[in-house]
C-alpha positions in Angstrom: 12.2 5.5 25.0 13.7 4.5 21.5 16.2 6.4 19.7 13.5 6.9 16.8 11.0 8.0 19.1 13.3 10.5 21.0 14.2 12.0 17.0 10.7 12.5 16.7 9.9 14.4 20.0 12.9 16.7 19.5 11.5 17.4 15.8 7.9 18.1 17.2 9.5 20.5 19.8 10.9 22.6 17.0 7.8 22.9 14.7 6.2 26.5 14.4 2.6 27.8 15.5 2.0 28.0 12.0 3.1 24.5 10.8 0.6 23.2 13.7 -2.1 25.4 12.9 -3.5 23.4 10.2 -4.2 20.6 12.6 -7.9 21.4 12.6 -8.5 20.6 9.0 -7.0 16.7 9.3 -8.6 13.6 9.7 -9.0 11.9 13.1 -5.6 10.3 13.9 -5.3 6.6 13.6 -2.3 6.0 14.1 0.7 6.4 16.6 1.8 9.2 14.4 -0.6 11.6 15.7 -2.4 9.7 18.4 -0.2 9.6 21.9 -3.0 8.1 23.5 -1.9 4.7 21.8 0.6 2.6 23.6 2.7 0.1 21.9 6.0 -2.0 22.2 9.2 -2.2 20.0 9.9 -5.8 19.7 13.6 -7.3 19.8 12.9 -8.8 16.3 12.0 -6.8 13.2 8.9 -8.7 12.6 5.6 -9.7 14.5 3.2 -12.5 13.6 -0.4 -11.4 13.6 -3.4 -13.8 13.5 -7.0 -13.3 13.2 -9.4 -15.8 12.1 -8.1 -18.0 9.4 -5.5 -15.4 8.4 -1.9 -15.1 9.5 -0.2 -12.1 8.5 3.9 -11.3 9.6 4.7 -7.4 9.8 8.6 -6.7 9.1 10.4 -3.7 9.0 13.2 -2.8 6.3 15.8 -5.4 7.8 16.8 -8.4 6.3 15.8 -12.0 7.9 16.5 -15.5 7.3 15.0 -17.7 9.9 12.2 -20.4 10.1 9.5 -17.6 10.0 10.9 -15.5 7.1 13.3 -17.5 5.4 15.4 -15.3 3.0 13.8 -12.2 3.2 15.6 -9.2 1.6 16.6 -5.9 3.6 14.4 -3.2 2.0 11.0 -4.7 1.7 8.5 -4.0 4.4 4.9 -4.5 5.0 2.9 -7.9 5.1 6.2 -10.1 4.5 4.0 -13.4 4.6 0.2 -13.9 4.2 -1.3 -17.1 4.7 -4.5 -18.7 5.1 -6.0 -21.6 6.8 -7.3 -23.0 3.1 -3.7 -22.1 2.0 -1.2 -22.7 3.9 1.6 -21.0 1.2 2.8 -17.5 1.6 0.9 -15.4 -1.0 3.9 -12.9 -1.4 7.5 -13.8 -3.0 9.4 -14.8 0.1 12.4 -12.5 -0.4 9.9 -9.4 -0.9 6.7 -8.0 0.6 3.0 -7.1 0.2 1.7 -3.7 0.9 4.8 -2.4 0.7 5.5 1.3 0.7 8.0 1.3 -2.5 8.5 5.0 -3.7 8.0 8.6 -2.8 8.5 10.9 -6.2 7.7 14.3 -7.2 7.8 13.5 -11.1 11.4 14.4 -10.9 14.5 12.2 -12.3 16.1 11.0 -9.0 18.7 8.4 -7.9 17.2 5.0 -6.8 18.1 5.5 -3.3 15.9 8.9 -3.0 13.1 7.0 -5.4 13.2 3.8 -3.1 13.5 6.0 0.3 10.8 4.2 2.2 12.9 0.7 1.6 16.2 3.0 2.8 15.4 4.9 5.4 15.2 3.7 9.3 12.0 2.4 10.4 10.3 1.1 13.8 8.1 -1.7 14.3 5.5 -1.1 16.7 3.5 -3.9 18.0 -0.1 -2.5 18.9 -1.7 -5.6 20.2 -2.2 -9.4 18.9 -3.7 -8.2 15.4 -2.1 -4.7 14.8 1.2 -3.5 14.1 2.8 -0.5 12.8 5.8 0.7 10.9 6.9 4.2 11.7 9.2 6.3 9.5 10.7 9.6 11.0 11.5 12.3 8.1 12.9 10.6 5.5 16.4 12.1 4.5 15.9 13.7 0.8 12.1 13.8 1.0 11.5 14.8 4.8 8.3 12.6 4.8 7.4 11.3 8.1 4.8 8.6 8.1 3.1 5.6 10.1 1.7 2.7 8.5 -0.6 0.6 10.4 -1.7 -3.0 9.4 -4.5 -4.4 11.1 -6.3 -7.7 11.1 -10.0 -7.6 11.2 -12.7 -10.1 10.9 -14.0 -11.0 7.4 -10.4 -12.1 6.3 -9.2 -8.5 5.9 -6.3 -6.7 6.6 -6.9 -2.7 6.7 -4.1 -0.7 6.2 -3.8 3.1 7.4 -1.1 5.5 6.0 -0.7 8.5 7.8 2.2 11.3 6.8 3.2 14.4 7.7 5.9 16.5 5.0 8.1 18.2 7.3 9.8 19.9 4.5 9.1 21.0 0.6 11.7 19.4 -1.3 8.9 18.7 -3.9 9.7 20.6 -7.1 6.1 19.8 -8.9 3.9 20.9 -6.3 2.7 17.2 -5.0 3.5 14.2 -3.4 3.5 10.8 -5.2 3.4 7.9 -3.1 3.2 4.1 -4.3 2.7 0.6 -3.0 3.9 -2.7 -4.2 2.5 -6.4 -3.8 4.8 -9.1 -5.2 2.7 -12.1 -5.8 4.4 -15.3 -5.7 3.8 -17.7 -8.9 0.1 -17.1 -9.7 -1.8 -19.0 -12.1 -2.5 -15.8 -13.9 -0.6 -12.5 -13.9 -3.6 -10.6 -14.6 -5.8 -8.2 -12.3 -9.5 -8.0 -12.6 -12.3 -5.0 -11.7 -15.3 -3.7 -12.9 -15.3 -0.9 -15.9 -18.3 1.0 -16.8 -20.3 -0.7 -19.4 -23.4 0.6 -21.6 -26.0 -0.5 -19.4 -23.8 -1.8 -16.1 -20.3 -2.5 -14.9 -18.8 -5.3 -16.5 -15.7 -7.0 -15.8 -12.1 -6.3 -17.5 -9.2 -8.5 -17.4 -6.4 -6.1 -17.3 -3.0 -7.3 -18.8 0.2 -5.7 -18.8 2.4 -6.6 -22.2 5.6 -5.7 -20.2 6.9 -3.8 -17.2 6.0 -0.2 -17.6 3.6 -0.6 -20.5 -0.2 -0.2 -20.0 0.4 -0.4 -16.5 -2.1 2.0 -14.8 -5.7 2.2 -14.4 -7.6 5.4 -13.3 -11.1 6.1 -12.3 -13.4 8.0 -15.0 -13.3 11.2 -13.5 -9.4 10.9 -13.0 -8.2 13.3 -15.5 -5.5 14.8 -12.9 -2.3 15.7 -14.5 0.7 15.6 -12.5 4.0 17.4 -13.9 6.6 14.9 -14.4 10.0 14.5 -16.6 10.2 13.1 -20.0 12.5 10.4 -18.3 10.8 9.7 -15.3 12.5 6.6 -14.4 9.4 5.1 -12.4 7.9 3.8 -15.6 4.7 2.1 -14.2 3.5 5.8 -12.7 2.1 7.8 -15.5 2.2 4.7 -18.1 -2.0 4.4 -18.6 -4.0 1.8 -19.9 -7.1 2.2 -21.6 -9.3 1.0 -19.2 -10.9 3.1 -16.4 -12.5 1.4 -13.2 -16.1 1.5 -11.9 -15.5 0.9 -8.5 -12.4 1.3 -6.3 -11.2 -2.1 -6.1 -9.4 -4.9 -8.2 -8.9 -8.7 -7.4 -6.2 -10.9 -8.5 -6.4 -15.1 -8.3 -3.4 -17.1 -6.7 -3.8 -20.4 -5.8 -7.4 -20.7 -5.8 -7.5 -17.6 -3.5 -8.7 -14.4 -4.3 -6.5 -11.1 -3.2 -8.8 -8.1 -3.4 -7.6 -4.4 -2.6 -10.4 -2.1 -1.7 -9.9 1.7 -1.6 -11.9 4.8 -0.6 -13.2 6.5 -3.4 -12.4 9.9 -2.1 -8.6 9.0 -1.9 -8.4 8.9 -6.1 -6.4 5.8 -5.8 -4.8 4.6 -9.1 -4.5 0.8 -9.8 -1.0 -0.4 -11.3 0.2 -3.7 -12.4 3.8 -5.2 -13.7 3.8 -8.8 -15.0 7.5 -9.1 -13.7 7.8 -6.6 -10.8 8.9 -9.7 -8.4 10.6 -11.6 -10.8 9.7 -14.1 -13.9 6.2 -15.2 -13.0 5.7 -13.0 -10.3 3.4 -10.1 -10.9 3.4 -6.9 -8.9 -0.3 -5.7 -8.1 0.3 -1.9 -7.0 -1.5 1.1 -6.4 -0.7 5.0 -6.2 -1.9 8.0 -3.9 -1.1 11.3 -5.0 -1.3 14.6 -2.5 -1.5 17.5 -4.3 -1.1 21.2 -3.2 0.2 19.6 0.3 1.0 21.7 3.2 4.4 21.4 5.1 3.5 20.2 8.7 0.0 18.9 7.7 -1.2 15.0 8.3 -2.6 13.2 5.2 -4.5 9.9 5.3 -5.0 6.9 3.3 -7.0 4.0 4.2 -7.6 0.8 2.2 -8.7 -2.8 2.9 -7.1 -6.0 1.5 -9.0 -9.5 1.3 -7.7 -12.7 1.0 -10.6 -15.7 0.6 -11.2 -18.4 -1.2 -11.9 -17.7 -4.9 -15.3 -18.4 -6.6 -15.1 -15.8 -9.3 -16.2 -16.3 -12.6 -14.9 -13.4 -15.0 -16.7 -14.5 -18.1 -20.1 -14.1 -16.2 -21.7 -10.7 -15.3 -20.7 -9.6 -11.8 -23.7 -10.4 -9.6 -23.6 -10.5 -5.6 -24.4 -14.1 -5.8 -20.6 -14.5 -6.1 -19.3 -14.8 -2.4 -16.0 -13.0 -3.1 -18.6 -9.9 -4.2 -20.3 -9.7 -1.5 -17.4 -9.7 0.7 -15.8 -6.9 -1.4 -19.1 -4.8 -1.2 -19.3 -4.9 2.6 -15.6 -4.3 3.0 -15.8 -1.2 1.3 -18.5 0.3 3.6 -15.3 2.1 5.6 
């Protein structure tokens, strides 16, 4: 048994019956966080290469790597360090960074970067499930006490399915909610913009979302998402609460890089917010991000987010009305059937 697994087992033995009583309201477990029937191996390297159809994804923990597979990969960045396609052999993501990277835990209060970027800094364990699936398990983090597991699974249809499960193990959240944030750092795309459908007078229509600078007009919400989360006026994560005027009609968005479309698709019930930065990964390297909030959470209860990312050849024309004549839109529609 690994040291991290031993720590978790010891912690579980110390839970009160009251903390476990909420399990009946939880979603079915999908990761090793709560499903002891799932088996895995812990590799000697901090990464694993997954393949399915035309996709190759390298899943990495938050250790630094510098070898032929991940040259110059920096510590802290984790998730999908490299994403390649048989039609585009260059990595979609900035090589030093990553995509679908669990970036922030917050409660809207001012904290140090070490605390706000705690998923980068706290120990992680890479768990290989099979040739198409790997997980990143993180024991309760030092400040927030959030235990979590990220599962990355390559599926047919040029899809990566990401499942995130977490359990708050204590209550440091002063504003009564847990804010979580994921970032994907795109390597020199031809356009920094993102695209999604917005409600129109008679039918949804394309909107091209542009953020003029980091933290300005950065976040896009669903039409019904007027939730307010208390936060400090000088809250330092400027992307989180700096809203654009756009509202999305369907819970997905897409960006274009080297004639490939990268789309992120979410479940409506998760009420995800889209975010973007024109320079999150450095000049010319945008961050295409998303946020998930857990309001009125309970200590000891397990929460779950499921999303899918599509990486496929680009055939969209954003100047035309969206129709299923476009292959990428058909793929998104099919992928959205969780």
